[in-house]
N, C-alpha and C positions, 0 to 999 in steps of 0.2 A: 667362216660362212663366205661362199658365193653365191650372189643374186645376180641374175638377170631382169632390167629395167628395159619395158619396151618402150615406145612415143618417149625419149627419153631427152627427146630436143625438143616436148612440150610444158607448158606449164608445171604437169606437176611430175611429169617421168624427171625432169631435169633437179627439179629439189629431192626429188626422191634419192635420186645415183649421188646426189653432192651431200646427201645425209648422211647413207650409208659408206661414205668414200671416210668421210669424216668419225665414222663410228669404227673405220679399219676393216670394213670388209671387202671383199673383194668383190667389186663395182661393176657389170659390163652394160653398157648401152647401147641400145639401138635405136634409133630413128627409122623412117620408114626407107632412106636411099641405103642403108646398111642391111635391110631387109624386108623383103616383099611378104608381109603376113600372112598375105594374100593365098602362097604360093605353098600347098601343103608341103613338098617333096625341101625344098629350100627352110623352110621350118624345121621340121622336121632334122635335117642335115645339121644345121645349124646350132639347133639344141642338142643333139647329139654328140657332138663334136666342144660344145663349153661346158655340158656336164654340169647346170648349174646345180645349187643346195634350192634353189626359190625360183620364182620365176612372180614380178609384179607385173602384170600387162594395164601399163597405165596408156598406151595405144587405143586410137579410137575416133571412128568417125563422129566428130561434133557438130558440123553444119545444119543443124535442126533447121531452117527452113528450106536451104537445099535440098535437102534428106527426102521432101515430099515428092520431089522432082527425080532422083535421082538415087531411086532404091538402092539399085541393085551394087552401085557402087559401095553405098551405106554396109547393105546386106553383106557382102564379102569383107569389107573391114568388120563391122561391127561383131557379125555371128560367126560366118566361116573361117576370119583368122584368126577367134578365139578356139573355134574347135580344134585348130589347127595346132594352138599354142599350149592347150592344157592334153589333148592326147599325147604330145610329145612330153609334155610333164611328168604326164602320169611313164611314160615309156625310162623316164630316167629318174623316176623314184624322187621329182623334186616336189613341193609346198608350190600351190597356186593360190594367187593374191588377183584377182578380177575386180577393178573399176569401176563400178554401176553408177547410178545413176537418183534423184528423184522422179526420173521423167517414165518411171516404170511402174507411177500411181496416175489416178486420174487426177489428182488438184481436190475432190470433192470435200466439204465438208471444211471446220476449223480447228480438229483434232490432230495433233503430232503424226504421223503414219508410222506405225511399228514393224519391227522385222519381219514378223507376222501376221502383216496384211495384206488381203491379197494384191497383186499387181492389176491396174488396167491402166496401159497404155493408151495414152490418147493420139498422140502421133509417132510416125513412121521413127524415129532415133527411139524411142523407150518401145518400140513391139520389138527393136532390134538389137537393143541395151538386154531383156526382158530374156528372149529367147537363148541370149548368149552365157546369164544366169541360168537356165535350164542347161543349158551342154554344160556348166561345170560342173553343177550338183553331180548330176547323175555320171560324170566323168570319174571322176576322183573323190575321196575322201579327206583328202588332205586340203581343204579349198576355206579361204577365206573373198566372202564377196563382201566389197566395199561401197557403199552408195554414199556420192555423195554430193552437195548443190553449188550453184552460186562461186563457182571456183574464180581466182583469184592469186598470181605470183609475177615473181618480178619477169619471170623468161615468158613474153607471149601478149598477148591484145589481152581487153578484160574491160568489164565494166567503170573499175574506178579511174585507168588509162583513156576510157570514153568521155566518160564525162571532165577529168580536168582538162581535156587537148578540148573541150569543147567549150571548157570555162575562158579560154583565150580568148574566144573571141562574142560570146553568149553571155546578157547579166540574166537572161530567165529561160528556163526547161521545161518542157512538159516531159512528167515521167509518171508510168505506171504506178499507180499507187493499190492498185487491188489484187494482185500477186504477194504472196509471203513467202518466205524460205528465209536460211540461215546463210548468210556469205561464208565462204569454203577459204581458207589463207593456206596454200601449200606449202609455206615454210611448216606453219604449226603440224599440218595433216600428215608431212613427210616422216615429220618424226615419229607420229603415231603407227603410220604404216610399217616403221624397221622394226617398231619395239614389238607391235602386232608379229609381225613373217616369226620372229624367234621363239615364239608360244607355237603351242599345239592348241588356242582356244581358237580350233574350228569354225566357221559357221558365216552368216549374214549380218554384218552390222551397219550401222547409221554413224557415218561420220562427217560433223562440219563444226564450226565454232558454235559456241556456246549462244544462246539468243534467236530472238526473230524478227523479222524486220518486214515492210514490203520494199520494192525499189526504189521509190521517193524517199523512204525514212533512210537509205542508203545510199542517200543521194544527195540530203542534206546532209547527213553526215559527214559523207565527203568534201565538200563544200567546207562546211565547218571548221576540219580538223587541217584541210588546205591552206585555211584563210582565205576561202574566194568569196565574195561577195557576188552569189548568184541566187534568184528567189527560183524554185523550183515550184511548178505546179503541178499537185498528184491529181491524173486522167485516169477515167478505164479502161481495161481492157480493147472495150471494144472500141474504143477514140483512138487505140492505137494497134491496127488490124495487121496481121501479122501470116504468111503462109502455111507455117505453123503453127498448131493450136498448143500454148504453154498452161500448164496447170494452174491455178489458182490459187493452191493451197498446197507449197513444197516442204513443207513444217514435220520433220521427221523428230522421233524421240530416241535420242543417244544413250537413253538409260542404260543399254545391254555393255554398254562399256565400262561405267561401271562398275555392274555387276561381276564382268569380268578381270575386274583389275586393272583394266587399263585410265590412265586420267583421261580426264573432258580435254577439249580442249580450251582456249581459255577465248573470254567474250569476244564478238566480232568488234565489238568497239575498240577491244584493247590492239588485235588482230590488225585491222585498220591502221590504227597507231605508229603501230611498229613498220607494216608497209607502206605508206606515207612517209616516213622517216628514210626508209630503205632506199626508197623513188626519188627523195631526194637528194641525198646521197651522190646517187649516179649519176645525177647529170653535173 
């Protein structure tokens, strides 16, 4: 199988590419320097030349706060880029997997969101990802939409690396304690995505590591596992204002994975343990 991975220089794309390589698939990875996904003709020509059996579209504009002011770039990358790629996928009869986000929901309530729940994004980044979802669904039949949350991986910056960096100079930190969700380890997720793309079990899925926590809980567990003595004070979202509004409830139900025969990802605490071990091996 020949698989094209966009966003291959990012956290998730990097792991998806290498997981596919380990499984002996023919992997083609592109970053923004290799292919400008906002250029329709360039996308069409590239996909036509490569003729992949599947495209895993990890590339995205993910600067959530910046997106509120840089709407044009965010729209062009997340919406138009996805439109061009899915059109090209259809042209060469390739399966298409779009990586989406918990930000398509409004974060109201405390129940985990189902794949069938109504999307209602509250920030511009979420708006663009939901618009892209709709394009994928209306363009091609062989699609997977996989919504993920709170991503961390070895290749790139993330919450864990930030916390560990701050722990070098701080003994106490304020971390938001009223936003809940599930961390997602890109290594675990990449294994699932490669397994998924081999099937015809198309549709919308939620995928993250098992269990829920707040950002403050997450920070406490990071310091505990890393052996850092840092006091974490849980604060409210109101005490930590950001340019873009964050959903308070990013819990997503992953039951559909099991129903369709996919193995759930490990518990987030176990994923964190694996990741921290990996991080310290790199040092």
